[in-house]
C-alpha positions in Angstrom: 58.6 44.4 -49.1 56.3 45.1 -45.9 52.4 44.9 -47.5 50.5 48.3 -47.3 48.1 47.9 -44.0 44.2 47.8 -44.3 41.9 50.6 -44.0 39.1 52.5 -43.8 38.1 54.3 -47.6 37.6 57.8 -44.9 35.6 59.1 -42.1 33.0 57.6 -42.6 33.5 53.8 -43.0 35.8 54.4 -39.5 32.7 56.3 -37.6 30.3 53.8 -38.5 32.7 50.8 -38.1 33.6 51.6 -34.6 30.1 53.1 -33.8 29.0 49.7 -34.2 32.2 47.5 -31.9 30.6 50.1 -29.4 26.5 49.5 -29.8 26.1 46.2 -28.6 24.0 43.7 -26.6 24.9 46.1 -23.3 22.7 49.1 -24.9 19.7 47.0 -25.6 20.4 44.6 -22.7 21.6 47.2 -19.7 21.3 50.5 -20.3 17.4 50.1 -20.3 17.6 48.2 -16.8 20.6 50.6 -15.2 18.1 53.7 -16.5 14.7 52.2 -15.0 16.8 51.4 -12.1 17.8 54.7 -11.2 15.4 56.9 -12.0 15.4 57.0 -15.6 16.6 60.8 -16.4 18.8 61.8 -14.0 21.2 58.6 -14.8 20.6 59.6 -18.7 22.1 63.0 -17.5 24.8 61.2 -15.3 25.4 58.8 -18.7 25.5 62.6 -21.2 28.0 64.3 -18.8 30.4 61.1 -18.6 30.5 60.5 -22.1 31.3 63.9 -22.9 34.2 64.1 -20.6 35.9 60.3 -19.2 34.4 57.8 -22.1 35.7 60.1 -24.4 39.4 60.7 -22.9 39.4 56.7 -23.0 38.5 56.7 -26.7 40.8 59.0 -28.0 44.0 57.8 -26.1 42.6 54.4 -27.6 42.0 55.4 -31.4 45.0 57.7 -31.4 47.4 55.2 -30.5 46.5 53.0 -33.4 46.7 55.5 -35.7 50.2 56.6 -34.6 51.5 53.3 -34.8 49.5 51.9 -37.9 49.4 48.7 -35.3 47.2 46.3 -33.7 47.2 46.3 -29.3 50.9 44.0 -28.8 52.4 45.9 -31.3 51.6 49.2 -30.5 52.2 49.6 -27.0 55.6 47.5 -27.6 56.4 49.8 -30.4 55.7 53.2 -28.2 57.9 51.7 -25.4 59.0 48.0 -25.4 59.2 48.2 -21.3 55.0 48.0 -21.2 54.1 46.3 -24.4 52.7 43.6 -21.3 49.6 46.1 -21.5 48.7 45.0 -25.5 48.9 41.4 -24.1 46.2 42.0 -21.9 44.1 43.9 -23.9 44.3 41.7 -26.1 43.5 39.2 -24.1 39.9 40.0 -23.8 38.6 39.9 -27.3 39.8 36.6 -27.1 37.6 35.6 -24.1 34.8 37.8 -25.1 34.7 36.6 -28.9 33.2 32.8 -28.0 30.9 33.2 -25.6 29.6 36.7 -27.4 29.1 34.1 -30.6 26.5 32.5 -27.8 24.4 34.8 -27.4 23.9 35.9 -31.1 23.5 32.0 -31.6 20.6 32.8 -28.7 19.0 36.0 -30.9 18.8 34.4 -34.4 17.0 32.0 -32.7 14.3 34.3 -31.4 14.2 36.3 -34.3 13.7 32.8 -36.6 10.6 31.8 -33.8 9.4 35.7 -34.7 9.4 36.2 -37.8 7.6 32.5 -38.4 4.9 33.5 -36.0 5.6 31.3 -32.8 5.3 35.0 -30.2 2.8 32.4 -28.3 5.4 30.0 -27.8 8.6 32.1 -26.9 6.2 33.8 -24.3 5.7 31.0 -22.4 7.5 30.6 -19.1 10.7 28.5 -19.2 11.2 28.5 -22.9 13.8 29.9 -22.9 15.6 27.6 -19.7 14.5 24.4 -22.4 16.3 25.8 -25.1 19.8 26.7 -24.0 19.6 23.3 -21.8 20.0 21.8 -25.0 22.9 20.8 -26.8 22.3 20.4 -30.5 20.2 23.3 -31.5 22.1 25.9 -29.1 25.3 24.8 -31.1 23.9 24.8 -33.9 22.4 28.8 -33.7 26.2 29.6 -32.5 28.1 28.3 -34.9 25.5 30.0 -38.3 26.7 33.8 -36.1 29.8 32.7 -36.4 30.6 32.4 -39.8 27.7 35.7 -40.7 30.3 37.0 -38.9 33.9 35.5 -40.0 32.6 35.6 -43.8 32.5 39.7 -43.6 36.1 39.5 -41.6 37.4 37.5 -43.7 36.7 40.2 -47.1 38.7 42.2 -45.0 38.0 46.1 -43.5 37.4 48.0 -46.7 35.0 45.4 -48.4 33.8 43.3 -46.0 33.3 45.7 -42.2 32.7 48.9 -44.2 30.8 47.8 -46.3 28.8 45.1 -43.7 28.7 48.6 -41.2 26.9 51.0 -44.4 24.3 49.3 -44.3 24.0 47.6 -41.2 24.3 50.6 -38.6 21.6 52.9 -40.7 19.4 50.5 -41.0 20.3 49.6 -37.1 18.8 53.4 -36.3 15.8 52.8 -38.8 14.8 49.9 -36.6 15.1 51.3 -33.2 13.2 54.0 -34.0 10.4 51.9 -35.9 10.2 50.2 -33.1 11.4 52.5 -30.2 8.0 55.2 -31.7 5.8 51.9 -31.9 6.3 51.3 -28.3 5.5 55.0 -26.9 2.3 55.3 -28.5 0.7 51.7 -26.6 -2.1 53.2 -24.3 -0.4 54.1 -21.1 3.2 53.9 -22.5 3.8 57.5 -21.7 3.9 57.1 -18.0 7.1 54.7 -18.9 8.5 57.5 -21.1 8.2 60.8 -18.6 10.1 58.4 -15.8 12.8 57.5 -18.6 13.3 61.0 -19.7 12.3 63.2 -16.6 15.5 63.8 -14.2 14.5 62.5 -10.4 17.9 64.5 -8.2 16.0 63.0 -5.2 16.9 59.5 -7.0 20.5 60.1 -7.3 23.6 58.8 -5.4 26.9 57.2 -5.9 25.7 54.2 -7.4 24.2 55.8 -10.4 27.7 57.6 -11.3 29.1 54.1 -10.5 26.7 52.8 -12.7 26.6 54.7 -15.7 30.5 54.7 -15.4 30.3 51.2 -15.8 28.1 51.1 -18.4 30.1 53.8 -20.9 32.8 51.8 -19.9 32.0 48.0 -21.6 29.5 50.0 -23.9 32.2 51.9 -25.9 34.1 49.2 -26.8 37.6 50.6 -24.3 39.9 48.2 -23.5 40.1 45.6 -25.5 42.1 46.4 -28.3 39.6 47.2 -30.2 39.5 51.1 -30.9 43.2 50.8 -31.2 43.0 48.3 -34.0 40.0 50.0 -35.7 42.4 52.9 -34.8 45.6 51.2 -37.1 42.7 51.5 -40.0 42.8 55.0 -39.6 44.1 57.4 -42.3 46.1 60.3 -40.9 43.7 63.1 -42.8 41.0 61.7 -41.0 39.5 64.1 -38.2 40.3 61.9 -35.1 39.1 64.1 -32.1 35.8 64.9 -34.6 35.3 61.1 -35.4 35.2 60.5 -31.5 32.5 62.4 -30.9 30.4 61.2 -33.6 30.8 57.7 -32.8 29.8 58.8 -29.3 27.0 60.3 -30.6 26.3 57.1 -32.5 26.4 54.8 -28.9 24.9 57.3 -26.8 21.9 57.7 -29.1 21.3 54.0 -29.8 21.4 53.4 -25.9 19.0 56.2 -25.4 15.9 55.2 -28.3 16.9 51.0 -26.7 15.8 52.7 -23.3 12.9 54.5 -25.5 12.0 51.1 -27.1 12.2 49.0 -23.8 10.9 50.7 -20.5 7.6 52.2 -22.1 6.5 49.1 -23.5 8.1 46.7 -19.9 6.4 49.6 -17.9 2.4 48.6 -19.7 3.1 45.1 -19.5 4.3 45.2 -16.1 1.8 47.9 -14.6 4.5 50.6 -14.0 6.7 49.4 -11.9 10.3 50.6 -12.8 12.2 48.1 -10.4 10.6 45.1 -12.1 12.7 45.6 -15.6 15.1 42.9 -15.2 18.6 43.2 -17.0 20.9 40.5 -19.4 19.4 37.8 -21.0 15.9 37.8 -18.5 15.2 41.1 -20.1 15.7 39.8 -23.8 14.3 36.3 -24.0 12.5 35.9 -21.0 10.3 39.1 -20.6 10.6 40.5 -23.7 9.0 38.0 -25.5 6.4 38.2 -23.2 5.8 41.8 -24.0 5.5 41.6 -27.3 2.7 39.3 -27.3 0.7 40.9 -25.6 1.2 43.8 -28.4 -0.7 43.8 -31.5 1.1 42.5 -34.0 3.4 41.5 -31.9 4.8 38.9 -34.2 6.3 41.4 -36.6 7.6 43.8 -33.6 9.4 41.2 -31.6 11.0 40.4 -35.6 11.9 43.4 -36.1 12.6 44.2 -33.0 15.3 40.9 -32.9 16.7 41.6 -36.1 17.8 44.9 -34.9 19.4 43.2 -32.4 20.9 41.1 -34.5 22.4 43.7 -36.0 24.2 45.3 -32.9 25.6 41.5 -31.9 27.0 41.4 -35.6 29.0 44.6 -35.7 30.3 44.0 -32.1 31.2 40.3 -32.9 32.3 41.8 -36.0 34.9 44.1 -34.2 35.8 41.7 -31.9 36.9 38.9 -34.2 38.8 41.5 -36.4 41.2 42.4 -33.0 42.3 39.0 -33.1 42.1 38.3 -36.6 45.0 41.5 -36.7 46.7 40.6 -33.8 47.8 37.6 -35.6 48.4 39.4 -38.3 51.0 42.3 -36.7 52.4 39.7 -34.1 53.1 35.9 -36.3 52.7 37.7 -39.9 49.9 35.4 -41.2 47.4 36.3 -43.6 44.1 38.0 -43.5 42.2 34.6 -44.4 44.3 31.7 -42.9 44.3 34.5 -39.4 40.1 34.4 -39.8 39.8 30.9 -40.7 41.9 30.0 -36.9 40.1 32.4 -35.5 36.7 31.0 -36.4 38.1 27.7 -35.5 39.0 29.0 -32.0 35.7 30.6 -31.8 33.3 27.4 -31.9 35.4 24.9 -30.0 35.6 27.3 -27.2 32.1 28.2 -27.3 31.4 25.1 -26.4 31.6 25.2 -23.3 29.5 28.3 -22.9 27.0 27.0 -24.7 26.8 24.2 -23.0 27.2 25.2 -19.6 23.1 26.1 -19.4 22.9 22.0 -20.0 25.3 19.0 -20.2 27.8 20.6 -18.5 25.4 22.6 -16.0 27.5 20.8 -12.9 30.9 22.6 -14.0 30.4 26.1 -12.0 33.8 27.6 -12.2 33.0 30.1 -8.8 30.0 29.0 -8.6 28.9 30.8 -12.2 28.6 29.5 -15.6 30.9 29.2 -18.0 29.4 32.0 -19.6 29.3 33.9 -16.4 32.9 33.0 -15.6 34.0 34.1 -19.0 32.2 37.4 -18.9 33.5 38.2 -14.9 37.2 37.1 -15.7 36.9 39.6 -18.8 34.4 42.6 -18.2 35.3 42.5 -14.9 38.6 42.3 -14.1 40.8 42.8 -17.3 38.9 45.4 -19.3 39.3 47.7 -16.1 43.0 46.5 -15.2 43.7 47.0 -19.3 41.6 51.0 -19.3 43.7 52.2 -15.5 47.3 51.1 -16.8 46.3 52.5 -20.7 45.5 55.8 -18.9 48.7 55.7 -16.5 50.6 54.5 -19.5 49.6 57.9 -22.1 49.5 59.9 -18.7 52.7 59.1 -17.6 55.0 57.5 -19.7 54.3 58.6 -23.5 52.7 61.8 -21.7 49.4 63.4 -23.6 51.4 65.4 -25.7 52.4 62.2 -28.0 48.5 62.0 -28.2 47.6 65.2 -28.9 50.8 65.6 -31.5 48.7 62.8 -33.3 45.0 64.7 -32.9 47.3 67.5 -34.2 48.0 65.8 -37.2 44.3 65.9 -39.0 42.6 68.9 -36.8 42.8 71.3 -34.2 42.8 69.5 -30.5 39.9 71.9 -29.2 39.5 69.6 -25.9 43.2 69.0 -24.9 42.8 70.5 -21.6 40.1 68.0 -21.0 41.2 65.2 -22.2 44.9 66.2 -20.6 42.6 66.6 -17.3 41.2 63.5 -17.6 43.5 61.2 -18.7 45.8 61.9 -15.9 44.3 62.7 -12.7 40.6 61.9 -12.7 40.5 58.4 -15.3 42.3 56.8 -12.8 39.8 57.8 -9.8 37.2 56.3 -11.9 38.8 52.8 -13.0 39.5 51.8 -10.2 36.0 52.3 -8.9 34.4 50.7 -11.7 36.6 47.6 -10.8 36.4 47.7 -7.3 33.0 47.8 -8.0 32.2 45.7 -10.9 34.3 42.7 -8.8 31.6 43.7 -5.7 28.7 43.2 -8.0 29.9 39.6 -9.7 30.4 38.4 -6.2 27.0 39.8 -5.4 28.6 41.5 -2.3 27.4 44.5 -4.2 24.7 45.0 -6.9 23.9 47.2 -9.9 
């Protein structure tokens, strides 16, 4: 007799877990950079419009596929149409590639949290501190193993007792910490210039690049095209309002991204004398620029400690969803139990994280396509696979199983108020947008067209 599939206890559990997946490092180190680069307010306006149209359609499709089949990505596409099961395999490759290198960055976050709570703010702000740390062998590996083990324990405990309980604690705390740091940031002397730049739309700065950058950020931020939302959807009970749940996830994800901008943009504005273009992206912002900003603040160690525990929670909730997706694939495809699947995925993540960790030190001379291992894995997963999977998914929903299959699933729990919008987006607009994301992300990674 087949064992009953695990499930979230209800709407709140699902929304917080899925929002936790969506809220990750991209919200905290890429969104503020893009907002600063593309005129602040106008970027926010474009981003919000895309979130309630493009992002809504993609997330709704994935969650509905998961709930309709009650299976993870590989099996769900196979059940809906055998000819298209390859989409599920491609989607499943994404978290398998991302989890190990994401845990490397998660380890860096724990390291910096430990540095700030121990009062070593000045050391962390020193030039070359970050490069010196990541070029080592032992320390980065130790921290990444700790991060992976924390993630694994939560996934090991299961959907309701592990993921849902962790999300119900981590997400509200993350919101509270974000607001505290943001309030502190915007009340710094001179910060209001940064707030005005960030929030006030300047239509003269609107361009196609603004739209492409907002689309790309939204796409990566919402955990789309990697099997996560399909997996979490498969744990969703049939009586939970699917459409409203997706809207709630979007509000959470977009809200955290907006608050992240309020935390970072005004503070960096004050630090660098009001030059919005000087705000960088990625690890450079998180581990180089911000420690310098915190070091220049009163109570910098406290604010920095709060900030990095916030970042740690955001990284953890995303890592949990990545690991859970792989565990779910092993369970559905091979019939393995949660515990053995979790142990195997943990060992895999540690082994595969080593090249990404050592790529800045012992293996720095090995550079696939001229990139570090971490950047290479990020390029393959984010710039290539995710847009391809998303394109195939919207075409599958739009022209193979048809939008009605998704609408029928949604109507099991509520009216489908945005059905017309969904149909137009999924059949005609989303495919064009995704092709734009694919082309621009490849050109950006190759430094031919920069975002």
